SEFIPA-942393 format. One record per residue: residue number from 1; residue in one letter; x, y, z of N, C-alpha, C in turn. Coordinates in pm, whole numbers. Example, Ala and Ser with C-alpha at 12.3 -4.5 7.8 and 13.67 -1.06 7.14 Angstrom:
BEGIN
<rec k="1" r="A" n_east="1319" n_north="-569" n_up="780" ca_east="1230" ca_north="-450" ca_up="780" c_east="1320" c_north="-330" c_up="780"/>
<rec k="2" r="S" n_east="1285" n_north="-225" n_up="708" ca_east="1367" ca_north="-106" ca_up="714" c_east="1290" c_north="3" c_up="787"/>
# end
This chain:
BEGIN
<rec k="1" r="M" n_east="11680" n_north="8944" n_up="13621" ca_east="11658" ca_north="9081" ca_up="13666" c_east="11664" c_north="9086" c_up="13819"/>
<rec k="2" r="L" n_east="11605" n_north="8988" n_up="13885" ca_east="11604" ca_north="8989" ca_up="14031" c_east="11745" c_north="8991" c_up="14087"/>
<rec k="3" r="T" n_east="11832" n_north="8909" n_up="14032" ca_east="11970" ca_north="8906" ca_up="14080" c_east="12037" c_north="9043" c_up="14062"/>
<rec k="4" r="R" n_east="12010" n_north="9108" n_up="13951" ca_east="12069" ca_north="9240" ca_up="13927" c_east="12014" c_north="9344" c_up="14025"/>
<rec k="5" r="L" n_east="11885" n_north="9335" n_up="14054" ca_east="11826" ca_north="9428" ca_up="14152" c_east="11883" c_north="9402" c_up="14292"/>
<rec k="6" r="Q" n_east="11906" n_north="9277" n_up="14325" ca_east="11968" ca_north="9245" ca_up="14454" c_east="12111" c_north="9299" c_up="14460"/>
<rec k="7" r="Q" n_east="12184" n_north="9288" n_up="14350" ca_east="12320" ca_north="9345" ca_up="14344" c_east="12315" c_north="9496" c_up="14364"/>
<rec k="8" r="A" n_east="12220" n_north="9561" n_up="14298" ca_east="12205" ca_north="9706" ca_up="14312" c_east="12172" c_north="9742" c_up="14456"/>
<rec k="9" r="Q" n_east="12080" n_north="9669" n_up="14517" ca_east="12043" ca_north="9696" ca_up="14656" c_east="12166" c_north="9689" c_up="14746"/>
<rec k="10" r="S" n_east="12254" n_north="9593" n_up="14723" ca_east="12372" ca_north="9576" ca_up="14807" c_east="12469" c_north="9693" c_up="14794"/>
<rec k="11" r="R" n_east="12457" n_north="9771" n_up="14688" ca_east="12545" ca_north="9886" ca_up="14664" c_east="12492" c_north="10015" c_up="14726"/>
<rec k="12" r="L" n_east="12369" n_north="10011" n_up="14778" ca_east="12309" ca_north="10131" ca_up="14836" c_east="12351" c_north="10149" c_up="14981"/>
<rec k="13" r="P" n_east="12351" n_north="10276" n_up="15029" ca_east="12378" ca_north="10300" ca_up="15171" c_east="12278" c_north="10222" c_up="15257"/>
<rec k="14" r="G" n_east="12317" n_north="10185" n_up="15377" ca_east="12235" ca_north="10101" ca_up="15463" c_east="12097" c_north="10154" c_up="15495"/>
<rec k="15" r="S" n_east="12080" n_north="10284" n_up="15494" ca_east="11950" ca_north="10343" ca_up="15529" c_east="11858" c_north="10360" c_up="15408"/>
<rec k="16" r="V" n_east="11901" n_north="10315" n_up="15291" ca_east="11827" ca_north="10336" ca_up="15166" c_east="11797" c_north="10201" c_up="15101"/>
<rec k="17" r="Q" n_east="11676" n_north="10189" n_up="15046" ca_east="11638" ca_north="10066" ca_up="14976" c_east="11573" c_north="10100" c_up="14843"/>
<rec k="18" r="L" n_east="11581" n_north="10003" n_up="14752" ca_east="11506" ca_north="10013" ca_up="14627" c_east="11359" c_north="9989" c_up="14655"/>
<rec k="19" r="L" n_east="11275" n_north="10065" n_up="14589" ca_east="11130" ca_north="10040" ca_up="14590" c_east="11092" c_north="10003" c_up="14448"/>
<rec k="20" r="F" n_east="11048" n_north="9880" n_up="14430" ca_east="11007" ca_north="9828" ca_up="14300" c_east="10866" c_north="9878" c_up="14271"/>
<rec k="21" r="I" n_east="10848" n_north="9948" n_up="14160" ca_east="10718" ca_north="10003" ca_up="14122" c_east="10648" c_north="9911" c_up="14021"/>
<rec k="22" r="E" n_east="10720" n_north="9877" n_up="13913" ca_east="10658" ca_north="9796" ca_up="13808" c_east="10766" c_north="9724" c_up="13729"/>
<rec k="23" r="G" n_east="10731" n_north="9605" n_up="13682" ca_east="10821" ca_north="9526" ca_up="13598" c_east="10749" c_north="9485" c_up="13471"/>
<rec k="24" r="Y" n_east="10719" n_north="9356" n_up="13461" ca_east="10652" ca_north="9307" ca_up="13340" c_east="10517" c_north="9376" c_up="13322"/>
<rec k="25" r="R" n_east="10491" n_north="9411" n_up="13198" ca_east="10363" ca_north="9474" ca_up="13160" c_east="10313" c_north="9403" c_up="13035"/>
<rec k="26" r="P" n_east="10193" n_north="9345" n_up="13038" ca_east="10141" ca_north="9277" ca_up="12919" c_east="10133" c_north="9372" c_up="12798"/>
<rec k="27" r="P" n_east="10157" n_north="9320" n_up="12677" ca_east="10149" ca_north="9405" ca_up="12559" c_east="10016" c_north="9479" c_up="12546"/>
<rec k="28" r="S" n_east="9907" n_north="9418" n_up="12587" ca_east="9777" ca_north="9487" ca_up="12578" c_east="9773" c_north="9611" c_up="12668"/>
<rec k="29" r="L" n_east="9833" n_north="9602" n_up="12786" ca_east="9838" ca_north="9718" ca_up="12875" c_east="9933" c_north="9823" c_up="12819"/>
<rec k="30" r="Q" n_east="10044" n_north="9780" n_up="12763" ca_east="10138" ca_north="9873" ca_up="12701" c_east="10070" c_north="9949" c_up="12587"/>
<rec k="31" r="R" n_east="9992" n_north="9877" n_up="12507" ca_east="9919" ca_north="9939" ca_up="12396" c_east="9824" c_north="10046" c_up="12450"/>
<rec k="32" r="R" n_east="9753" n_north="10012" n_up="12558" ca_east="9659" ca_north="10108" ca_up="12617" c_east="9733" c_north="10233" c_up="12667"/>
<rec k="33" r="Y" n_east="9847" n_north="10215" n_up="12737" ca_east="9924" ca_north="10329" ca_up="12786" c_east="9969" c_north="10418" c_up="12669"/>
<rec k="34" r="F" n_east="10016" n_north="10353" n_up="12561" ca_east="10065" ca_north="10429" ca_up="12446" c_east="9951" c_north="10506" c_up="12381"/>
<rec k="35" r="E" n_east="9839" n_north="10442" n_up="12363" ca_east="9724" ca_north="10508" ca_up="12299" c_east="9670" c_north="10622" c_up="12385"/>
<rec k="36" r="E" n_east="9663" n_north="10603" n_up="12515" ca_east="9614" ca_north="10708" ca_up="12604" c_east="9705" c_north="10830" c_up="12601"/>
<rec k="37" r="Y" n_east="9837" n_north="10807" n_up="12604" ca_east="9930" ca_north="10920" ca_up="12599" c_east="9926" c_north="10988" c_up="12463"/>
<rec k="38" r="S" n_east="9916" n_north="10910" n_up="12357" ca_east="9903" ca_north="10968" ca_up="12222" c_east="9777" c_north="11054" c_up="12212"/>
<rec k="39" r="D" n_east="9668" n_north="11006" n_up="12269" ca_east="9543" ca_north="11082" ca_up="12269" c_east="9557" c_north="11213" c_up="12347"/>
<rec k="40" r="E" n_east="9626" n_north="11205" n_up="12460" ca_east="9650" ca_north="11326" ca_up="12541" c_east="9730" c_north="11429" c_up="12461"/>
<rec k="41" r="L" n_east="9833" n_north="11383" n_up="12392" ca_east="9913" ca_north="11473" ca_up="12309" c_east="9832" c_north="11529" c_up="12192"/>
<rec k="42" r="A" n_east="9747" n_north="11447" n_up="12134" ca_east="9663" ca_north="11491" ca_up="12022" c_east="9567" c_north="11602" c_up="12066"/>
<rec k="43" r="R" n_east="9512" n_north="11589" n_up="12187" ca_east="9424" ca_north="11695" ca_up="12239" c_east="9501" c_north="11825" c_up="12263"/>
<rec k="44" r="A" n_east="9624" n_north="11812" n_up="12310" ca_east="9706" ca_north="11930" ca_up="12338" c_east="9763" c_north="11993" c_up="12211"/>
<rec k="45" r="H" n_east="9778" n_north="11912" n_up="12105" ca_east="9839" ca_north="11958" ca_up="11980" c_east="9755" c_north="11911" c_up="11860"/>
<rec k="46" r="P" n_east="9637" n_north="11967" n_up="11841" ca_east="9548" ca_north="11919" ca_up="11734" c_east="9606" c_north="11937" c_up="11594"/>
<rec k="47" r="D" n_east="9707" n_north="12020" n_up="11579" ca_east="9768" ca_north="12045" ca_up="11448" c_east="9876" c_north="11942" c_up="11413"/>
<rec k="48" r="W" n_east="9916" n_north="11857" n_up="11506" ca_east="10020" ca_north="11758" ca_up="11478" c_east="9967" c_north="11646" c_up="11390"/>
<rec k="49" r="K" n_east="10049" n_north="11603" n_up="11297" ca_east="10016" ca_north="11488" ca_up="11212" c_east="10041" c_north="11358" c_up="11291"/>
<rec k="50" r="A" n_east="9988" n_north="11248" n_up="11240" ca_east="9999" ca_north="11119" ca_up="11307" c_east="10145" c_north="11081" c_up="11335"/>
<rec k="51" r="A" n_east="10233" n_north="11106" n_up="11240" ca_east="10375" ca_north="11071" ca_up="11259" c_east="10438" c_north="11154" c_up="11371"/>
<rec k="52" r="E" n_east="10400" n_north="11282" n_up="11380" ca_east="10451" ca_north="11367" ca_up="11488" c_east="10402" c_north="11318" c_up="11624"/>
<rec k="53" r="L" n_east="10275" n_north="11282" n_up="11630" ca_east="10219" ca_north="11231" ca_up="11755" c_east="10290" c_north="11102" c_up="11798"/>
<rec k="54" r="R" n_east="10310" n_north="11012" n_up="11703" ca_east="10377" ca_north="10885" ca_up="11736" c_east="10519" c_north="10910" c_up="11786"/>
<rec k="55" r="E" n_east="10591" n_north="10998" n_up="11720" ca_east="10728" ca_north="11028" ca_up="11762" c_east="10730" c_north="11089" c_up="11902"/>
<rec k="56" r="A" n_east="10643" n_north="11185" n_up="11927" ca_east="10638" ca_north="11250" ca_up="12058" c_east="10595" c_north="11152" c_up="12167"/>
<rec k="57" r="A" n_east="10496" n_north="11072" n_up="12140" ca_east="10449" ca_north="10974" ca_up="12238" c_east="10558" c_north="10871" c_up="12268"/>
<rec k="58" r="S" n_east="10635" n_north="10835" n_up="12165" ca_east="10739" ca_north="10733" ca_up="12180" c_east="10853" c_north="10779" c_up="12270"/>
<rec k="59" r="R" n_east="10866" n_north="10908" n_up="12291" ca_east="10971" ca_north="10957" ca_up="12380" c_east="10942" c_north="10922" c_up="12525"/>
<rec k="60" r="F" n_east="10815" n_north="10906" n_up="12558" ca_east="10777" ca_north="10881" ca_up="12698" c_east="10716" c_north="10743" c_up="12720"/>
<rec k="61" r="V" n_east="10644" n_north="10690" n_up="12624" ca_east="10584" ca_north="10557" ca_up="12635" c_east="10627" c_north="10476" c_up="12514"/>
<rec k="62" r="S" n_east="10689" n_north="10362" n_up="12539" ca_east="10737" ca_north="10279" ca_up="12428" c_east="10620" c_north="10227" c_up="12345"/>
<rec k="63" r="P" n_east="10635" n_north="10230" n_up="12213" ca_east="10534" ca_north="10165" ca_up="12129" c_east="10523" c_north="10018" c_up="12167"/>
<rec k="64" r="P" n_east="10405" n_north="9962" n_up="12163" ca_east="10383" ca_north="9824" ca_up="12211" c_east="10474" c_north="9719" c_up="12148"/>
<rec k="65" r="E" n_east="10507" n_north="9738" n_up="12021" ca_east="10585" ca_north="9636" ca_up="11952" c_east="10731" c_north="9629" c_up="11997"/>
<rec k="66" r="I" n_east="10780" n_north="9729" n_up="12069" ca_east="10920" ca_north="9727" ca_up="12115" c_east="10934" c_north="9750" c_up="12265"/>
<rec k="67" r="A" n_east="10825" n_north="9754" n_up="12339" ca_east="10828" ca_north="9791" ca_up="12480" c_east="10908" c_north="9693" c_up="12565"/>
<rec k="68" r="P" n_east="11009" n_north="9743" n_up="12638" ca_east="11089" ca_north="9654" ca_up="12722" c_east="11013" c_north="9596" c_up="12841"/>
<rec k="69" r="H" n_east="10913" n_north="9668" n_up="12893" ca_east="10834" ca_north="9613" ca_up="13003" c_east="10759" c_north="9487" c_up="12957"/>
<rec k="70" r="S" n_east="10717" n_north="9485" n_up="12832" ca_east="10643" ca_north="9370" ca_up="12779" c_east="10733" c_north="9251" c_up="12751"/>
<rec k="71" r="A" n_east="10863" n_north="9272" n_up="12765" ca_east="10959" ca_north="9163" ca_up="12750" c_east="11008" c_north="9115" c_up="12887"/>
<rec k="72" r="G" n_east="10963" n_north="9181" n_up="12993" ca_east="11013" ca_north="9148" ca_up="13126" c_east="11156" c_north="9196" c_up="13145"/>
<rec k="73" r="A" n_east="11200" n_north="9288" n_up="13061" ca_east="11338" ca_north="9334" ca_up="13061" c_east="11356" c_north="9471" c_up="13126"/>
<rec k="74" r="A" n_east="11250" n_north="9529" n_up="13178" ca_east="11259" ca_north="9663" ca_up="13236" c_east="11187" c_north="9668" c_up="13370"/>
<rec k="75" r="V" n_east="11237" n_north="9756" n_up="13454" ca_east="11174" ca_north="9782" ca_up="13584" c_east="11166" c_north="9932" c_up="13607"/>
<rec k="76" r="D" n_east="11066" n_north="9972" n_up="13681" ca_east="11055" ca_north="10109" ca_up="13729" c_east="11081" c_north="10103" c_up="13878"/>
<rec k="77" r="V" n_east="11180" n_north="10179" n_up="13924" ca_east="11220" ca_north="10176" ca_up="14065" c_east="11248" c_north="10316" c_up="14115"/>
<rec k="78" r="T" n_east="11244" n_north="10331" n_up="14246" ca_east="11285" ca_north="10454" ca_up="14313" c_east="11353" c_north="10414" c_up="14443"/>
<rec k="79" r="L" n_east="11383" n_north="10512" n_up="14526" ca_east="11450" ca_north="10487" ca_up="14653" c_east="11359" c_north="10524" c_up="14769"/>
<rec k="80" r="I" n_east="11369" n_north="10447" n_up="14877" ca_east="11297" ca_north="10479" ca_up="15000" c_east="11394" c_north="10479" c_up="15117"/>
<rec k="81" r="D" n_east="11356" n_north="10548" n_up="15224" ca_east="11438" ca_north="10549" ca_up="15345" c_east="11400" c_north="10431" c_up="15435"/>
<rec k="82" r="H" n_east="11463" n_north="10423" n_up="15552" ca_east="11439" ca_north="10310" ca_up="15642" c_east="11297" c_north="10305" c_up="15697"/>
<rec k="83" r="Q" n_east="11221" n_north="10414" n_up="15682" ca_east="11082" ca_north="10416" ca_up="15726" c_east="10984" c_north="10394" c_up="15609"/>
<rec k="84" r="G" n_east="11037" n_north="10366" n_up="15492" ca_east="10951" ca_north="10339" ca_up="15377" c_east="10905" c_north="10462" c_up="15302"/>
<rec k="85" r="R" n_east="10962" n_north="10577" n_up="15333" ca_east="10924" ca_north="10701" ca_up="15263" c_east="11010" c_north="10718" c_up="15139"/>
<rec k="86" r="E" n_east="10944" n_north="10754" n_up="15029" ca_east="11019" ca_north="10778" ca_up="14905" c_east="11110" c_north="10898" c_up="14921"/>
<rec k="87" r="L" n_east="11231" n_north="10883" n_up="14869" ca_east="11326" ca_north="10994" ca_up="14872" c_east="11291" c_north="11095" c_up="14763"/>
<rec k="88" r="D" n_east="11339" n_north="11216" n_up="14778" ca_east="11318" ca_north="11321" ca_up="14679" c_east="11399" c_north="11290" c_up="14555"/>
<rec k="89" r="M" n_east="11329" n_north="11261" n_up="14446" ca_east="11394" ca_north="11233" ca_up="14319" c_east="11365" c_north="11343" c_up="14217"/>
<rec k="90" r="G" n_east="11298" n_north="11448" n_up="14260" ca_east="11269" ca_north="11560" ca_up="14171" c_east="11131" c_north="11557" c_up="14109"/>
<rec k="91" r="T" n_east="11078" n_north="11437" n_up="14087" ca_east="10942" ca_north="11417" ca_up="14036" c_east="10890" c_north="11287" c_up="14094"/>
<rec k="92" r="R" n_east="10763" n_north="11267" n_up="14078" ca_east="10707" ca_north="11136" ca_up="14112" c_east="10743" c_north="11039" c_up="14001"/>
<rec k="93" r="V" n_east="10740" n_north="10911" n_up="14030" ca_east="10755" ca_north="10809" ca_up="13926" c_east="10640" c_north="10825" c_up="13828"/>
<rec k="94" r="N" n_east="10669" n_north="10814" n_up="13700" ca_east="10573" ca_north="10824" ca_up="13590" c_east="10525" c_north="10967" c_up="13562"/>
<rec k="95" r="A" n_east="10593" n_north="11067" n_up="13614" ca_east="10560" ca_north="11205" ca_up="13578" c_east="10595" c_north="11227" c_up="13431"/>
<rec k="96" r="S" n_east="10503" n_north="11281" n_up="13355" ca_east="10527" ca_north="11304" ca_up="13212" c_east="10617" c_north="11427" c_up="13194"/>
<rec k="97" r="P" n_east="10676" n_north="11441" n_up="13075" ca_east="10755" ca_north="11560" ca_up="13048" c_east="10673" c_north="11688" c_up="13061"/>
<rec k="98" r="E" n_east="10546" n_north="11682" n_up="13020" ca_east="10460" ca_north="11801" ca_up="13029" c_east="10431" c_north="11836" c_up="13175"/>
<rec k="99" r="E" n_east="10395" n_north="11737" n_up="13253" ca_east="10362" ca_north="11757" ca_up="13394" c_east="10482" c_north="11806" c_up="13474"/>
<rec k="100" r="S" n_east="10600" n_north="11753" n_up="13446" ca_east="10719" ca_north="11782" ca_up="13526" c_east="10807" c_north="11891" c_up="13468"/>
<rec k="101" r="E" n_east="10764" n_north="11952" n_up="13359" ca_east="10845" ca_north="12053" ca_up="13290" c_east="10984" c_north="11998" c_up="13257"/>
<rec k="102" r="G" n_east="10986" n_north="11871" n_up="13218" ca_east="11110" ca_north="11806" ca_up="13177" c_east="11194" c_north="11750" c_up="13290"/>
<rec k="103" r="A" n_east="11151" n_north="11766" n_up="13414" ca_east="11229" ca_north="11716" ca_up="13527" c_east="11228" c_north="11563" c_up="13535"/>
<rec k="104" r="C" n_east="11143" n_north="11497" n_up="13457" ca_east="11143" ca_north="11350" ca_up="13453" c_east="11267" c_north="11297" c_up="13382"/>
<rec k="105" r="Y" n_east="11331" n_north="11379" n_up="13300" ca_east="11452" ca_north="11335" ca_up="13232" c_east="11562" c_north="11312" c_up="13335"/>
<rec k="106" r="T" n_east="11634" n_north="11204" n_up="13321" ca_east="11734" ca_north="11166" ca_up="13420" c_east="11832" c_north="11278" c_up="13450"/>
<rec k="107" r="D" n_east="11881" n_north="11346" n_up="13350" ca_east="11980" ca_north="11451" ca_up="13370" c_east="11920" c_north="11591" c_up="13362"/>
<rec k="108" r="A" n_east="11796" n_north="11605" n_up="13402" ca_east="11728" ca_north="11735" ca_up="13397" c_east="11807" c_north="11839" c_up="13477"/>
<rec k="109" r="P" n_east="11819" n_north="11960" n_up="13424" ca_east="11894" ca_north="12064" ca_up="13494" c_east="11815" c_north="12129" c_up="13608"/>
<rec k="110" r="N" n_east="11685" n_north="12118" n_up="13606" ca_east="11601" ca_north="12190" ca_up="13702" c_east="11568" c_north="12105" c_up="13826"/>
<rec k="111" r="L" n_east="11671" n_north="12045" n_up="13886" ca_east="11652" ca_north="11961" ca_up="14004" c_east="11721" c_north="12022" c_up="14125"/>
<rec k="112" r="S" n_east="11669" n_north="11991" n_up="14242" ca_east="11736" ca_north="12032" ca_up="14366" c_east="11863" c_north="11949" c_up="14383"/>
<rec k="113" r="A" n_east="11952" n_north="11997" n_up="14466" ca_east="12076" ca_north="11922" ca_up="14494" c_east="12043" c_north="11785" c_up="14554"/>
<rec k="114" r="R" n_east="11943" n_north="11779" n_up="14640" ca_east="11904" ca_north="11653" ca_up="14704" c_east="11854" c_north="11554" c_up="14598"/>
<rec k="115" r="A" n_east="11766" n_north="11598" n_up="14509" ca_east="11714" ca_north="11509" ca_up="14405" c_east="11827" c_north="11461" c_up="14314"/>
<rec k="116" r="R" n_east="11919" n_north="11550" n_up="14280" ca_east="12031" ca_north="11513" ca_up="14194" c_east="12118" c_north="11406" c_up="14263"/>
<rec k="117" r="T" n_east="12143" n_north="11424" n_up="14392" ca_east="12222" ca_north="11327" ca_up="14468" c_east="12150" c_north="11193" c_up="14475"/>
<rec k="118" r="N" n_east="12020" n_north="11195" n_up="14501" ca_east="11943" ca_north="11071" ca_up="14508" c_east="11940" c_north="10998" c_up="14375"/>
<rec k="119" r="R" n_east="11927" n_north="11072" n_up="14267" ca_east="11928" ca_north="11009" ca_up="14135" c_east="12065" c_north="10948" c_up="14106"/>
<rec k="120" r="A" n_east="12170" n_north="11017" n_up="14148" ca_east="12305" ca_north="10964" ca_up="14128" c_east="12325" c_north="10836" c_up="14209"/>
<rec k="121" r="T" n_east="12273" n_north="10832" n_up="14330" ca_east="12283" ca_north="10712" ca_up="14414" c_east="12212" c_north="10595" c_up="14347"/>
<rec k="122" r="L" n_east="12090" n_north="10620" n_up="14300" ca_east="12013" ca_north="10517" ca_up="14229" c_east="12088" c_north="10472" c_up="14104"/>
<rec k="123" r="G" n_east="12133" n_north="10567" n_up="14026" ca_east="12201" ca_north="10537" ca_up="13900" c_east="12330" c_north="10460" c_up="13919"/>
<rec k="124" r="D" n_east="12409" n_north="10497" n_up="14018" ca_east="12535" ca_north="10426" ca_up="14042" c_east="12508" c_north="10279" c_up="14078"/>
<rec k="125" r="A" n_east="12411" n_north="10256" n_up="14165" ca_east="12381" ca_north="10119" ca_up="14208" c_east="12329" c_north="10035" c_up="14092"/>
<rec k="126" r="L" n_east="12236" n_north="10087" n_up="14015" ca_east="12177" ca_north="10009" ca_up="13906" c_east="12273" c_north="9992" c_up="13789"/>
<rec k="127" r="S" n_east="12349" n_north="10094" n_up="13758" ca_east="12448" ca_north="10083" ca_up="13649" c_east="12554" c_north="9979" c_up="13682"/>
<rec k="128" r="T" n_east="12600" n_north="9981" n_up="13807" ca_east="12700" ca_north="9883" ca_up="13849" c_east="12647" c_north="9741" c_up="13836"/>
<rec k="129" r="A" n_east="12517" n_north="9723" n_up="13853" ca_east="12454" ca_north="9591" ca_up="13839" c_east="12424" c_north="9556" c_up="13693"/>
<rec k="130" r="G" n_east="12461" n_north="9643" n_up="13600" ca_east="12447" ca_north="9612" ca_up="13458" c_east="12321" c_north="9664" c_up="13390"/>
<rec k="131" r="L" n_east="12240" n_north="9740" n_up="13463" ca_east="12118" ca_north="9794" ca_up="13403" c_east="12147" c_north="9926" c_up="13333"/>
<rec k="132" r="I" n_east="12062" n_north="9958" n_up="13237" ca_east="12074" ca_north="10079" ca_up="13156" c_east="11951" c_north="10166" c_up="13183"/>
<rec k="133" r="N" n_east="11973" n_north="10295" n_up="13200" ca_east="11863" ca_north="10389" ca_up="13221" c_east="11812" c_north="10443" c_up="13089"/>
<rec k="134" r="Y" n_east="11681" n_north="10457" n_up="13079" ca_east="11620" ca_north="10526" ca_up="12965" c_east="11610" c_north="10672" c_up="13005"/>
<rec k="135" r="G" n_east="11685" n_north="10758" n_up="12939" ca_east="11708" ca_north="10894" ca_up="12982" c_east="11588" c_north="10987" c_up="12993"/>
<rec k="136" r="T" n_east="11473" n_north="10949" n_up="12940" ca_east="11356" ca_north="11035" ca_up="12955" c_east="11275" c_north="11000" c_up="13080"/>
<rec k="137" r="E" n_east="11316" n_north="10894" n_up="13150" ca_east="11248" ca_north="10851" ca_up="13272" c_east="11353" c_north="10808" c_up="13374"/>
<rec k="138" r="W" n_east="11381" n_north="10889" n_up="13473" ca_east="11486" ca_north="10856" ca_up="13570" c_east="11461" c_north="10723" c_up="13640"/>
<rec k="139" r="W" n_east="11337" n_north="10679" n_up="13649" ca_east="11298" ca_north="10559" ca_up="13723" c_east="11305" c_north="10431" c_up="13639"/>
<rec k="140" r="H" n_east="11323" n_north="10442" n_up="13507" ca_east="11314" ca_north="10327" ca_up="13415" c_east="11453" c_north="10270" c_up="13387"/>
<rec k="141" r="W" n_east="11470" n_north="10143" n_up="13420" ca_east="11598" ca_north="10074" ca_up="13403" c_east="11574" c_north="9940" c_up="13335"/>
<rec k="142" r="S" n_east="11666" n_north="9899" n_up="13249" ca_east="11644" ca_north="9774" ca_up="13177" c_east="11773" c_north="9695" c_up="13160"/>
<rec k="143" r="F" n_east="11753" n_north="9570" n_up="13126" ca_east="11862" ca_north="9479" ca_up="13094" c_east="11810" c_north="9379" c_up="12991"/>
<rec k="144" r="G" n_east="11878" n_north="9370" n_up="12879" ca_east="11846" ca_north="9269" ca_up="12779" c_east="11746" c_north="9310" c_up="12672"/>
<rec k="145" r="D" n_east="11694" n_north="9432" n_up="12678" ca_east="11598" ca_north="9477" ca_up="12577" c_east="11672" c_north="9544" c_up="12461"/>
<rec k="146" r="R" n_east="11597" n_north="9594" n_up="12365" ca_east="11658" ca_north="9655" ca_up="12245" c_east="11740" c_north="9779" c_up="12280"/>
<rec k="147" r="Y" n_east="11690" n_north="9861" n_up="12370" ca_east="11764" ca_north="9982" ca_up="12408" c_east="11895" c_north="9945" c_up="12478"/>
<rec k="148" r="W" n_east="11889" n_north="9846" n_up="12566" ca_east="12009" ca_north="9796" ca_up="12632" c_east="12111" c_north="9749" c_up="12527"/>
<rec k="149" r="A" n_east="12063" n_north="9672" n_up="12429" ca_east="12151" ca_north="9621" ca_up="12324" c_east="12218" c_north="9736" c_up="12248"/>
<rec k="150" r="L" n_east="12139" n_north="9837" n_up="12216" ca_east="12194" ca_north="9953" ca_up="12146" c_east="12299" c_north="10024" c_up="12231"/>
<rec k="151" r="Q" n_east="12266" n_north="10052" n_up="12355" ca_east="12356" ca_north="10127" ca_up="12443" c_east="12483" c_north="10050" c_up="12481"/>
<rec k="152" r="T" n_east="12475" n_north="9918" n_up="12485" ca_east="12591" ca_north="9837" ca_up="12521" c_east="12659" c_north="9775" c_up="12400"/>
<rec k="153" r="Q" n_east="12614" n_north="9815" n_up="12282" ca_east="12670" ca_north="9770" ca_up="12155" c_east="12667" c_north="9617" c_up="12140"/>
<rec k="154" r="Q" n_east="12557" n_north="9558" n_up="12185" ca_east="12536" ca_north="9415" ca_up="12167" c_east="12473" c_north="9392" c_up="12030"/>
<rec k="155" r="P" n_east="12493" n_north="9276" n_up="11971" ca_east="12438" ca_north="9252" ca_up="11837" c_east="12286" c_north="9240" c_up="11834"/>
<rec k="156" r="A" n_east="12225" n_north="9206" n_up="11949" ca_east="12079" ca_north="9190" ca_up="11952" c_east="12031" c_north="9195" c_up="12096"/>
<rec k="157" r="A" n_east="11903" n_north="9219" n_up="12110" ca_east="11840" ca_north="9212" ca_up="12243" c_east="11835" c_north="9066" c_up="12288"/>
<rec k="158" r="L" n_east="11831" n_north="9048" n_up="12418" ca_east="11817" ca_north="8914" ca_up="12474" c_east="11672" c_north="8873" c_up="12487"/>
<rec k="159" r="Y" n_east="11583" n_north="8973" n_up="12501" ca_east="11443" ca_north="8947" ca_up="12528" c_east="11354" c_north="9029" c_up="12435"/>
<rec k="160" r="G" n_east="11237" n_north="8973" n_up="12404" ca_east="11138" ca_north="9043" ca_up="12324" c_east="11002" c_north="9032" c_up="12391"/>
<rec k="161" r="P" n_east="10903" n_north="9107" n_up="12341" ca_east="10770" ca_north="9106" ca_up="12402" c_east="10710" c_north="8967" c_up="12410"/>
<rec k="162" r="V" n_east="10637" n_north="8943" n_up="12517" ca_east="10571" ca_north="8815" ca_up="12538" c_east="10437" c_north="8840" c_up="12608"/>
<rec k="163" r="E" n_east="10336" n_north="8768" n_up="12564" ca_east="10204" ca_north="8775" ca_up="12628" c_east="10192" c_north="8655" c_up="12720"/>
<rec k="164" r="L" n_east="10187" n_north="8681" n_up="12849" ca_east="10172" ca_north="8571" ca_up="12945" c_east="10025" c_north="8540" c_up="12966"/>
<rec k="165" r="P" n_east="9995" n_north="8413" n_up="12994" ca_east="9853" ca_north="8374" ca_up="13014" c_east="9795" c_north="8436" c_up="13140"/>
# end
């Protein structure tokens, strides 16, 4: 992953850098994130059945058993300028669909021209380095996980969840 991120960095304009937010996430932390978001959705939609809650939560937080962060196969990144300030990407990293009115989706229509350009710059650099974006989170990019395998028509993922000591 590091080599791919370095390749992506080399593709960015000189005044722009990648800002690494998060990479590997232990399965226990992933489970907590999934349960917390599911609980938030349950409070907002008390009429939803368990299957509906799981499906809705899975759009934004991967279920622990398939989470690419828990395999070390995903990173959350954004762009910063030469002074270390985050560029306008339309939302903050980790903005939920509810909080951002859907602007967290990579191809959201409700973005400023600047945010759209910045997302395109990020996307071009990371895609060229072989990473795949998860379309509900503009900041989430992976290589070697199940989603990557599906999108690149590989027979299987290269990496699976692992609990590090």
